[in-house]
C-alpha positions in Angstrom: -6.6 26.6 -5.4 -6.4 25.4 -2.0 -3.2 26.0 0.1 -3.0 24.6 3.5 -0.3 25.4 6.6 0.0 25.5 10.0 1.9 28.5 10.2 0.0 31.7 9.5 3.1 33.7 8.3 3.4 30.7 5.4 0.2 31.6 4.6 0.3 35.6 3.9 3.8 35.1 2.1 2.3 32.6 0.0 -0.4 35.4 -1.2 -1.5 38.7 1.2 -4.9 38.9 -1.3 -5.8 35.6 -0.4 -9.0 34.9 1.6 -7.5 33.2 5.0 -9.4 31.3 6.6 -8.4 30.4 10.2 -10.7 27.1 11.5 -11.5 27.9 15.3 -10.8 25.2 18.0 -13.5 23.3 19.1 -15.6 24.4 22.1 -16.5 22.3 24.7 -19.3 20.6 23.2 -17.8 19.9 19.8 -15.0 18.2 21.6 -17.3 15.6 23.8 -19.2 15.2 20.4 -15.9 14.2 18.4 -14.8 12.2 21.6 -17.9 10.1 21.8 -17.4 9.4 17.9 -14.1 7.8 18.5 -14.6 5.6 21.6 -17.7 3.6 22.8 -18.9 5.3 26.0 -21.7 4.3 28.1 -22.3 1.3 26.7 -22.1 -0.3 30.3 -25.5 0.0 31.6 -24.9 -2.3 34.4 -22.5 0.1 36.1 -24.0 3.7 35.4 -21.6 4.8 38.4 -18.6 4.2 36.5 -19.5 5.6 33.5 -20.5 8.9 35.2 -17.1 8.9 36.9 -15.5 8.1 33.1 -17.5 10.7 31.6 -16.1 13.2 34.5 -12.9 12.0 34.0 -12.9 12.3 30.3 -14.0 16.0 30.5 -11.1 17.0 32.5 -9.2 15.8 30.0 -10.7 17.5 27.3 -9.7 20.6 28.8 -6.1 20.1 28.2 -7.1 19.4 24.7 -7.7 23.1 23.7 -10.3 22.0 21.4 -7.8 20.5 18.6 -8.9 17.8 16.6 -6.1 15.8 17.0 -5.7 15.9 20.6 -9.1 15.0 21.2 -8.6 11.8 18.7 -5.4 10.7 20.2 -7.1 11.2 23.6 -9.6 8.8 22.5 -7.4 6.2 20.9 -5.3 6.3 24.3 -8.7 5.3 26.7 -9.8 3.0 24.2 -7.2 0.9 25.3 -8.0 1.5 29.1 -11.5 -0.1 30.8 -11.5 0.6 34.6 -11.9 3.7 36.2 -8.9 3.1 37.9 -7.0 3.3 35.1 -8.5 6.6 33.4 -7.7 8.1 37.0 -4.3 7.5 36.8 -4.4 8.8 33.4 -5.2 11.8 34.1 -2.5 11.8 36.9 0.0 11.4 34.1 -1.7 14.2 32.1 -0.7 16.6 34.9 2.7 15.6 34.8 3.0 15.8 31.2 1.4 19.1 31.5 3.4 20.7 34.3 6.8 19.3 32.4 5.5 21.1 28.7 5.2 24.4 31.2 8.4 24.2 32.7 10.2 23.2 30.0 8.5 26.3 27.4 7.6 24.1 24.4 5.2 26.9 23.4 1.6 28.6 23.1 -1.2 26.6 24.4 -2.4 25.1 21.0 0.8 23.6 20.7 0.8 22.5 24.6 -2.9 20.6 23.9 -1.3 18.5 21.3 2.7 17.6 22.6 1.3 16.3 25.9 -1.2 13.7 24.5 1.1 12.8 21.6 3.5 12.1 23.9 1.6 10.5 26.5 0.2 8.1 23.7 3.9 6.9 23.0 4.7 6.6 26.6 1.3 4.3 27.2 2.1 1.9 24.4 3.1 -1.7 25.3 6.6 -2.5 25.2 6.3 -4.7 22.0 4.3 -1.7 19.9 7.1 0.7 20.6 9.2 -0.2 18.1 7.1 -0.9 15.3 6.1 2.5 15.8 9.1 4.4 15.7 9.5 2.6 12.3 7.3 5.3 11.1 10.3 7.7 11.6 11.8 5.8 8.4 9.1 7.3 5.7 9.1 10.8 4.3 6.4 13.2 5.4 2.8 12.4 4.0 3.8 9.0 2.6 1.6 6.4 2.1 2.9 3.2 3.2 2.1 -0.4 2.2 0.7 -2.4 5.2 1.9 -5.8 3.6 5.6 -4.2 3.2 5.6 -2.5 6.5 4.5 -6.0 8.3 7.4 -7.8 6.6 9.7 -4.9 7.8 8.7 -6.1 11.1 9.3 -9.5 10.9 12.5 -9.2 9.5 13.5 -7.0 11.9 12.5 -9.4 14.5 10.3 -7.2 16.8 6.9 -9.7 15.4 6.8 -13.6 14.5 4.5 -13.5 12.0 2.6 -11.5 9.4 -1.0 -12.0 11.4 0.6 -10.7 14.6 2.0 -7.6 12.5 -1.1 -6.6 11.3 -2.8 -6.8 14.9 0.0 -4.5 16.2 -0.4 -2.2 13.2 -4.1 -2.4 14.1 -3.6 -1.8 17.5 -2.0 1.5 16.4 -5.4 2.5 14.4 -7.1 2.0 17.1 -5.1 4.3 19.6 -5.1 7.0 16.6 -1.6 6.7 16.2 -1.5 5.8 12.5 -4.4 6.6 10.1 -5.7 4.0 7.5 -5.3 5.5 4.1 -7.0 3.0 2.0 -9.2 -0.8 2.7 -8.1 -3.5 0.7 -11.0 -5.8 -1.3 -10.7 -8.1 1.8 -11.8 -5.7 4.1 -8.4 -5.4 5.7 -6.4 -2.1 6.0 -4.0 -1.8 2.7 -2.4 1.3 3.2 -2.0 3.9 6.1 0.0 7.4 7.1 0.6 9.0 10.2 -0.3 12.8 11.2 2.9 15.1 10.3 3.0 15.6 13.9 2.9 12.2 15.0 5.6 11.9 12.2 7.7 15.0 14.7 6.9 13.0 17.6 8.5 10.1 15.9 11.1 11.7 14.8 12.2 13.3 18.2 11.7 9.6 19.9 13.4 7.7 17.5 16.1 10.1 17.7 16.2 10.1 21.9 16.5 6.5 21.9 19.1 6.3 19.2 16.3 4.1 17.1 17.0 5.2 13.9 18.8 8.1 12.3 17.5 10.1 9.0 20.0 11.8 6.4 18.9 13.4 3.4 21.5 14.4 0.8 18.4 16.3 -1.2 19.3 19.5 1.3 22.8 21.9 0.6 22.4 23.0 4.3 24.4 21.6 6.6 23.1 22.7 9.7 20.6 20.3 11.6 16.9 20.5 10.9 14.8 19.9 13.4 10.9 20.8 14.0 8.8 20.4 17.5 9.3 17.1 18.2 11.8 15.3 15.9 15.0 16.1 14.2 17.0 15.0 10.9 20.0 15.8 9.9 22.2 15.6 6.3 25.5 15.0 9.1 27.2 11.8 8.9 25.7 9.0 11.6 27.3 8.0 14.6 28.7 4.8 14.6 26.2 3.6 17.3 23.2 3.9 15.2 21.6 0.6 13.8 19.2 1.9 11.4 19.5 4.5 8.9 16.8 6.4 6.1 18.6 7.8 3.6 17.2 10.2 1.0 19.5 10.2 -2.0 20.2 13.3 -4.6 21.3 13.4 -7.7 24.7 12.4 -6.7 23.7 9.5 -4.8 26.6 7.1 -5.6 29.1 10.0 -4.3 27.5 10.6 -0.9 27.0 6.7 -0.1 30.4 5.8 -0.7 31.2 8.8 1.5 28.8 7.1 3.9 29.8 4.1 4.0 33.4 4.8 4.3 32.4 6.6 7.7 30.1 3.9 9.0 30.7 1.0 11.2 29.9 -2.4 10.2 27.1 -2.8 13.0 24.5 -1.3 11.0 20.6 -3.8 10.5 18.9 -1.9 8.5 19.6 0.4 5.3 16.3 1.8 3.6 17.3 4.0 0.6 14.6 6.8 -1.0 15.8 7.6 -4.4 12.8 10.3 -5.9 15.4 11.4 -8.4 17.3 8.8 -10.2 20.3 9.6 -12.1 23.4 8.0 -10.9 24.6 4.6 -11.5 24.8 2.6 -8.5 27.2 0.0 -10.0 30.7 1.0 -8.1 28.4 1.3 -4.6 27.3 -1.9 -4.5 30.3 -3.5 -3.6 31.5 -2.0 -0.7 28.4 -1.9 0.7 28.3 -5.5 1.0 31.5 -5.5 2.2 30.8 -2.8 4.9 27.8 -3.9 6.3 27.6 -8.0 7.1 25.2 -7.9 10.1 21.9 -6.2 7.9 18.9 -7.8 8.5 16.8 -5.4 6.2 18.0 -3.6 2.9 15.3 -1.9 0.8 17.5 -0.1 -2.1 14.8 0.7 -4.9 13.8 3.2 -7.4 17.3 3.2 -8.8 15.5 3.1 -12.2 18.1 5.7 -14.2 20.9 4.7 -12.7 21.8 1.2 -13.6 22.5 -1.3 -10.6 23.9 -3.7 -13.7 25.2 -7.0 -12.4 24.9 -7.4 -8.8 27.9 -8.2 -7.1 28.8 -11.8 -5.6 29.5 -10.0 -2.5 25.6 -10.2 -1.6 26.1 -13.6 -0.7 27.9 -12.2 2.8 25.1 -11.2 4.0 23.9 -13.9 5.7 21.7 -12.2 7.9 19.7 -10.5 5.6 15.7 -11.2 5.6 14.1 -8.5 3.8 16.1 -7.6 0.0 14.3 -5.4 -2.4 15.9 -3.9 -5.4 12.5 -2.8 -6.5 11.7 -0.4 -9.4 15.4 -0.6 -10.2 17.7 -1.8 -13.3 19.4 -5.2 -12.5 20.9 -7.3 -15.1 21.9 -10.3 -13.3 21.5 -11.8 -10.0 24.8 -14.0 -8.8 24.7 -17.9 -7.8 25.7 -16.3 -4.2 22.5 -15.2 -3.4 21.7 -19.0 -2.6 24.0 -18.0 0.5 21.1 -15.8 2.3 19.4 -18.7 3.9 18.0 -16.5 6.5 16.0 -14.3 3.7 12.3 -14.7 4.2 11.5 -12.0 1.2 13.0 -11.5 -2.1 11.3 -8.6 -4.1 13.0 -8.4 -7.6 10.3 -6.6 -9.3 13.1 -4.7 -11.4 12.4 -1.9 -14.3 12.8 -3.1 -17.3 15.0 -1.6 -20.3 14.5 -2.2 -24.2 17.1 -3.9 -26.3 15.8 -3.5 -29.9 12.7 -2.8 -29.4 11.9 -5.8 -27.2 12.3 -6.2 -23.2 15.9 -7.1 -21.9 15.6 -9.7 -19.6 16.9 -10.2 -16.0 19.4 -13.8 -15.5 18.1 -15.1 -12.2 20.5 -18.1 -10.6 18.4 -21.4 -9.9 20.2 -21.4 -6.5 17.4 -19.1 -5.4 15.6 -23.1 -4.7 18.3 -23.0 -1.8 16.4 -20.1 0.1 14.4 -21.9 2.5 13.4 -19.4 4.8 11.5 -17.3 2.0 8.0 -16.1 2.9 7.7 -13.9 -0.6 9.3 -13.8 -3.6 8.6 -11.5 -6.8 10.6 -12.5 -9.7 11.2 -9.7 -12.2 8.4 -9.3 -14.9 11.2 -10.5 -17.9 13.7 -13.2 -16.5 15.8 -15.9 -17.4 17.5 -18.8 -15.4 20.7 -20.2 -16.4 21.4 -23.0 -15.1 24.6 -26.2 -16.5 22.0 -28.8 -16.3 18.2 -27.3 -16.9 17.1 -23.9 -17.4 14.4 -23.9 -15.1 13.4 -23.0 -11.2 13.1 -25.3 -9.1 11.2 -23.8 -5.8 9.4 -27.2 -4.7 11.5 -27.2 -1.4 10.2 -23.2 -0.5 7.8 -24.9 1.8 7.4 -21.5 3.4 6.5 -19.3 0.3 3.3 -17.6 0.8 3.8 -15.0 -2.3 5.0 -16.2 -5.7 4.9 -13.0 -8.1 6.0 -13.0 -11.9 6.6 -16.5 -12.4 6.8 -17.5 -15.8 5.8 -21.2 -16.9 8.6 -21.3 -19.4 10.9 -21.6 -16.6 8.8 -23.6 -13.9 6.6 -26.5 -13.5 3.2 -25.5 -12.2 2.8 -28.6 -10.9 5.4 -28.6 -8.2 3.6 -25.9 -6.8 1.2 -28.3 -5.0 4.8 -28.7 -2.6 3.8 -25.4 -1.6 1.2 -25.7 0.5 1.0 -22.3 2.3 1.0 -20.5 -1.0 -1.6 -17.7 -0.8 -0.9 -15.4 -4.1 0.4 -16.2 -7.0 1.0 -14.5 -10.3 1.6 -16.5 -13.6 3.1 -15.1 -16.9 2.4 -17.4 -19.9 4.8 -17.0 -23.0 4.7 -20.1 -24.7 2.2 -23.3 -24.6 1.0 -24.3 -21.2 -1.4 -27.4 -21.5 -3.0 -27.1 -17.9 -2.4 -28.5 -14.6 -2.9 -31.2 -12.3 -2.8 -29.7 -8.9 -5.3 -28.1 -7.0 -4.6 -24.5 -5.3 -6.9 -24.9 -2.6 -5.0 -22.5 -0.2 -4.4 -19.9 -2.9 -6.2 -16.8 -2.0 -5.1 -14.3 -5.3 -4.0 -15.5 -8.7 -3.1 -13.1 -11.6 -2.5 -14.5 -15.4 -0.9 -12.8 -17.7 0.1 -13.1 -21.4 1.7 -10.4 -23.6 0.8 -11.4 -27.0 -2.9 -10.5 -28.6 -3.2 -14.1 -29.9 -3.1 -17.2 -28.3 -3.6 -20.7 -29.0 -6.6 -22.5 -28.2 -4.5 -25.0 -26.1 -2.9 -22.2 -24.6 -6.6 -20.8 -23.7 -7.6 -24.1 -22.0 -4.7 -24.7 -20.3 -5.1 -21.0 -18.6 -8.8 -22.2 -18.0 -7.9 -25.2 -16.4 -5.3 -23.0 -13.8 -8.9 -20.8 -12.4 -10.7 -24.0 -12.5 -8.0 -25.0 -10.0 -8.2 -22.5 -7.6 -11.7 -22.8 -6.3 -11.0 -20.7 -3.1 -9.7 -17.3 -4.6 -11.3 -14.4 -3.5 -9.0 -12.0 -6.0 -8.6 -12.6 -9.8 -6.7 -10.6 -12.5 -6.9 -12.0 -16.1 -4.7 -10.1 -18.7 -4.8 -12.6 -21.3 -7.2 -12.6 -24.6 -9.7 -15.3 -23.6 -12.3 -13.9 -26.4 -14.9 -15.8 -24.4 -15.3 -16.0 -20.2 -15.7 -19.0 -18.5 -19.1 -19.7 -17.2 -20.3 -17.9 -13.9 -20.3 -21.6 -11.9 -16.5 -21.8 -12.8 -15.5 -19.1 -10.8 -14.6 -19.1 -7.4 -18.1 -18.7 -5.2 -15.7 -16.5 -2.9 -14.3 -14.0 -5.3 -14.8 -10.4 -4.4 -12.2 -8.6 -7.2 -12.0 -9.4 -10.8 -9.8 -7.3 -13.1 -10.0 -7.9 -16.7 -7.3 -6.2 -18.9 -6.6 -6.9 -22.5 -9.4 -9.9 -22.4 -10.6 -9.1 -26.2 -13.8 -10.3 -25.1 -16.4 -10.9 -28.1 -19.9 -11.1 -25.9 -21.3 -8.9 -23.2 -19.1 -9.9 -19.6 -22.0 -8.4 -17.9 -24.1 -11.7 -18.4 -21.3 -14.0 -16.7 -20.2 -11.4 -14.2 -23.6 -10.3 -12.8 -24.4 -14.0 -11.5 -20.9 -13.9 -9.6 -22.5 -13.8 -5.6 -19.9 -12.2 -3.7 -18.5 -9.7 -6.2 -17.4 -6.2 -4.9 -15.2 -4.8 -7.1 -15.1 -5.0 -10.9 -12.4 -3.1 -12.9 -12.9 -3.8 -17.2 -9.7 -2.0 -18.0 -8.1 -2.0 -21.5 -9.7 -3.6 -24.2 -11.5 -6.1 -21.9 -14.4 -6.0 -24.3 -14.5 -5.3 -28.1 -18.1 -5.1 -27.9 -20.7 -2.0 -28.6 -23.6 -2.9 -26.0 -23.3 -4.0 -22.2 -26.2 -4.4 -20.1 -26.8 -4.9 -16.3 -29.6 -7.0 -15.4 -32.6 -6.7 -12.8 -30.8 -8.3 -9.9 -27.6 -8.6 -11.4 -24.1 -7.8 -9.3 -26.0 -8.1 -6.0 -22.9 -6.8 -3.8 -21.1 -5.1 -6.4 -19.6 -1.8 -4.5 -17.1 -0.8 -7.0 -17.3 -0.9 -10.7 -14.7 0.7 -13.0 -15.0 0.6 -17.0 -11.7 2.1 -18.6 -10.5 2.2 -22.0 -13.2 0.2 -23.9 -12.5 1.8 -27.2 -15.4 0.1 -28.6 -18.0 0.5 -26.2 -21.3 3.0 -27.6 -24.2 2.3 -25.0 -24.6 0.7 -21.6 -28.0 -0.1 -19.9 -28.9 -0.6 -16.2 -31.9 -2.1 -15.4 -34.1 -1.1 -12.9 -33.0 -3.7 -10.2 -29.5 -3.9 -11.0 -26.0 -2.9 -9.3 -28.6 -2.6 -5.8 -25.4 -2.0 -3.7 -23.3 0.3 -6.0 -21.3 2.9 -4.3 -18.6 4.0 -6.8 -18.7 4.3 -10.8 -15.6 5.2 -12.4 -15.5 5.9 -16.3 -12.3 6.6 -17.9 -11.9 6.7 -21.7 -14.6 4.9 -23.2 -15.0 7.4 -25.6 -17.9 6.4 -28.1 -19.9 6.1 -25.1 -22.4 8.7 -25.6 -23.8 8.9 -21.8 -24.4 7.2 -19.0 -27.5 4.9 -18.6 -31.1 5.5 -17.5 -30.8 2.9 -15.1 -28.7 4.7 -12.7 -31.6 6.8 -11.2 -32.5 4.0 -9.3 -29.0 2.9 -7.9 -29.4 5.0 -4.6 -26.2 3.4 -3.2 -24.6 5.5 -5.5 -22.1 7.7 -3.6 -19.2 9.3 -6.3 -18.9 9.0 -9.7 -15.8 9.9 -11.2 -16.0 10.7 -15.0 -12.0 10.6 -16.4 -10.7 11.4 -20.2 -14.1 11.7 -21.5 -15.4 13.8 -24.4 -16.4 17.6 -23.5 -20.0 16.7 -25.2 -20.2 13.8 -22.6 -19.5 16.4 -19.6 -22.2 18.6 -21.2 -24.6 16.1 -21.5 -24.1 14.4 -17.8 -22.9 17.1 -15.9 -25.0 20.1 -14.2 -27.5 21.1 -16.5 -26.8 18.7 -18.7 -29.9 17.0 -20.4 -28.8 13.8 -18.9 -27.9 15.1 -15.1 -31.5 14.1 -13.5 -29.8 10.4 -14.0 -27.2 11.3 -11.6 -28.1 14.4 -9.8 -29.1 12.1 -6.4 -25.3 11.0 -6.4 -23.3 13.1 -3.5 -20.1 13.1 -5.8 -19.6 13.7 -9.5 -16.2 14.5 -10.5 -15.2 15.2 -14.2 -11.6 15.6 -14.8 -9.1 15.6 -17.7 -12.0 16.2 -20.0 -11.0 16.1 -23.9 -12.1 18.8 -26.3 -11.0 17.0 -29.8 
């Protein structure tokens, strides 16, 4: 077990007999080497004098970092936005001022001082439009993995940014300044998730408190005292009436805590985000007073109320006419009122709800047809199981939602897909098929992501033809998710030539899918998941999958042999094999895939591990791969 902490006493308290490894601070050469990796330095051969002056200034600034990698990294990010020698000289002067302030305020030892000045300065040097975006990270728990799309939509709902492209640019600038860390990259090459360093989180909390930007209340702690760190602070005391943004961490008594909070808070709150990691309580009695009290809300995220039902959402939700973002994701909600149609400013509505079972069947949520009145809506995530109740016709009419970019879990039982021709801005579509579908006459030329799902294991020929027509009607997609028992794949020429990521689940293909998929010219990520292929043998041919970088083969219960010819998979970097219990070993041809960097083998039999692992008979096939990991090996 590896245990990490910044505090020596904590390490000794955990186990006094353990080996304590204390990383040493960088010397000047190591500091300079890291600094150069983070900033393009010395590239201007036309002005060597300026480069030499910048190098001298950088060395002086690095001395104040105390050899701490975080301080060096943030300093490089700070300097990356400054081009001239004058700007670098000004920054050095500001650093000296910060150092003097730190010493006068006795902020701690030289090590903490080396971090504090550069973090504080990195915030002060931010352009004014980036400061509230950065302060929003104070909402999230420490080490929380933040979805970039959701963060950008919150910034828009708050009015910090006008559109999502600009929001992404702001996030990218925070990354370039080394104030935000990239956690995962998406298939399109954009940042998918991010997080911030815990010391940067402390700074964020401190600045958010100092500027009265937001307050965090943690009901999980029984200690009524104020909790503070070297930079930031949070409290479970009642918030002041002046605060406009509130992050609440709920406990098992969340309903009582929220009711008490609502009673003592004025109605000027603009943003409320609840984190509910231990959902045990019913929140039905909370919703009505919440909606009655906070009419000025622009952001409301009330998520993960899984065991504690919300039940029927009160009609008072319609009074929150300023609401831009509303999320009940991962909560139990049985019915939405028609008054939700009053939320004319709403841009994001996330109803990806949890589903309870009634007599062994999923219980559906009632959705009002008044959703069609939300003309500013850009992102609509419907429940997976829902029905529409209307006095005239039980279908959703979304053709007037011309700003819609995302439409998730729309059911063809309650929606006519041909109406999508009016939604010219739509880029992401997930469709659920329950009954017959005879295809569409619409060409979705702007669509970039398509997901198709069908719950049953058997479909009619007419429905299959309709589903394939939908794929053919989406010529520009780069991401495709199919969860339909197709049995046979379309021809390679019928897929979008731009397809980058393909996921197959329960497609029940009868013939080797590799023969078709290896011809897709742009494919970089392929996931063959549960029951996607029902055959025994797969072959990757010479020259096949020219750009594939990630391949996952999961839960293919009938797969016995997989062959890779020399020259196949020339770009493969990551391979995941999960729970393919009849697969005897890895292909001989992996020895030729010299680009492989990582293999993860999970939920496979012990004999498979003995065969492929170090010292095994087939280890020679993968010994060139830097990372080979076995997880949750099975002994039966």
